[in-house]
Structures are given as structure tokens and as C-alpha cells.
N, C-alpha and C positions, 0 to 999 in steps of 0.2 A: 366351369364355375370354380373348381379347385385351382386351376391354372391362373385365374385372375387374382385369387387370394394370394397365391404364392408369388406372383409378380409384384403385387402390392407390398408384401413383406420384404422382398428383395430390394425394391425401390426405397422403402423406408430405411432399411439398414444401411444401404449405400449412401443415402442422403445424410444420415446422421454421421456416418464415418467420414464422408468428404467434408463436412462442415466443422468437424471437431478440430480445435486448434490447441496446441500446447503453448506453454510460456515461450518456448524456443521459436515457434514459427509465426508469432504475431508480427505484423508489420508495424511501422511507426504510427500509422493512423489508428490501428486497433489498440495500441498501447495507450495513446492519448484518450481514446474513448473509454478505456478501462479506468483511467484516472478520473474522468469527469462523471462517469456513470454511477448514479446512486449516492453521490456524496451528500452528507448532511448540509443543510443551508443554515448559516449563522445569521442572526439579525445584523451584526456588525460586519460590513463588507471587508474590512481590513483583516478581521479574524477569519473570515471566509477565505480570503486570499492565502493566509498562512496555512490553513488546512489543505487547500488545493495544492500548494507547492510541497507541503509535507508528503501528500499522497503521491505526487510526481516522483519525489526522491525514493519513497518506499517501493513504488512500482519498479523503478529502475533497479533497485537492489534485488527484487524478486526476479527480474529478468537478467541479472548478472551484467547489466549494461553500464559500464564505467563512464562513458560519455554522458549519458542521460543522468546518471547519479550526480555527476559534477554539475551539470546544468541545473538539476533540481535543487542541489545544495545552494548554488548561487542565487537562484530565484527565491528559495525559502529564506535565506539570509536577508535579502532585500525586503521581502514582505514583512519579516519580523521588525526590521528597522523602520519601515514605512508605518507600521502599526504602533511604533513607540514602545515596543516590548523589550524587557531586559531578560533575555533567555540565555542564561549562563552556558548551557550545553551546546549552543549554536557554534561558538568559536572552535571547540575541538572537532566538531563535524566539518566545519569549513576548512580546517587544516588537514583533515584526513585525505590522504593522497590517492587512495584507490578503493575499490569496492570492499575489500576485506577490512580496511581501516574504517571505512564509513559504517560498516556493519557493527564494528566494535563500539561505535559512538551512538548507535541508534537507540538503544534502550534508555540511556539517561536523557537523551533529547525527547524521546517519546513520553517518558514519565513527566518531565517538566511541561511539555505541551499539553498533556492530558489534564493537568491541573488548571491550565489556562482555559481549555475547552469546557471544563466542568463549570467554570464561573460565567461563561458566555451563554447568551440565550440562543438556543437552537430552535429555529422555526420549523424545520422538518428534518427527518432522518435521524440516524443514530451513529455515534462513534463507538466502535467496539475496541476496547483495550484488550489486546491479545498477548499471549505469553507462550514462549517455547522454553521448556526446562533444559534443553540441551545446548542452547545458544551460549556464546561467550565462555567456551571451555567448561560447560556444565554449570555455570553460575546462573544461567537463564537470561532471557531477554524479552523485553516488551516491545510492542509496536501498536499503532493505531490503524484501524481499518473502517471502511464504510459498509462492509458486508461481514456477516458472521462466519461464513465458510473460511477456513484458514488458508492463507496464501503467505507462507513464511518467508520473510525477506532475508533471513540469516543464512540460508543454505541454497538458495536458488532452486533449480529443478530437482536437486538431490533429495530434499526433504520438504517439498512444497506444502504438504498438509500436516506437518508436525506442529502441534500447539493446541491451545484452547482459548476460548473467550473467558477473560477474567472479570470483565465489567462492561456494562453498557452505559454510555454517557448520553443522556437525552435532554 
């Protein structure tokens, strides 16, 4: 009887260990699922697209993925134009050449987009405005997320959980 219980505990521990994934070992499909999973739904489809593409960009920064960050930036820029929005901080993000430069632009873009999302009608879900006090050379940095657990886009895997939820946009 004790052997069966022990075997069950070993199986459970092994199953959890084998299924655990870090930011580094996610494949492209899992990254895409992370982008889409649990995002709030806005009544306006164009604002919804802007949020989806923002999340794509932010996820790429979390994963230190320069190629996806550039793709996410281009898609976000197009979604903003398609929505007829005047987002002043999109241009510096679009001009940012690499992950480090994009991270330097993320906070101002996030703050500007947060004000847009506050005015929009959210049918379901929450946008979490999060903050890392150490980002941007200690000046701090904001980002938006669909989940309250912190996944910091400023430092990749080095400081993934650094930060806090500053505001919930509902």
C-alpha cells in the first residue's frame, strides 16, 4: 500500500517537472498561445487588435526575441493606424532597432495606450498596468498585461518577476 502511494508521489513530481516550461524553452506556438490566452476583450474590434499586437510585442520583449519584437512592433503600428489613433509614442518604438532600444520606449508607449484602453469599453477581462522600479536605469517602467502575476519585459529571464500591479483597467 505504501509502495503505491510512493509511486503516485513520484509520478506526480515527475509529471510536474517534465511539463514545466521556462520563458527560454517555449516554442513559437506556445508563445503565441501566451499572447492570446486570457486577454481582455474590447467592444471595439480595432482597439482589441491594438491590444493583441501590444501583447505580442511585450511577450517578445519578455522572451528576449528581437525578431518577434520587430514583427510585433510592425503589427502594432499597423493596428494603431487602422484604428485611426494618434499614438505619439509609437514612432520612437518603431524606430527602435533592437530589444534594448524597444525596452527603453516601452514605458511611454504603455502609459499612452493605457489611457486609450481606460476610455474603451472592455467586455471581459482586465488590463493590468504594471510597474518595475528598476527599469530604465532606475527611473522605472510601466507595461500592460492580461494577468496579474508579473512577467517583466524589461529584463527578460534575469528579473522576470520584478515589479507590481499598479492599476487594474476594467
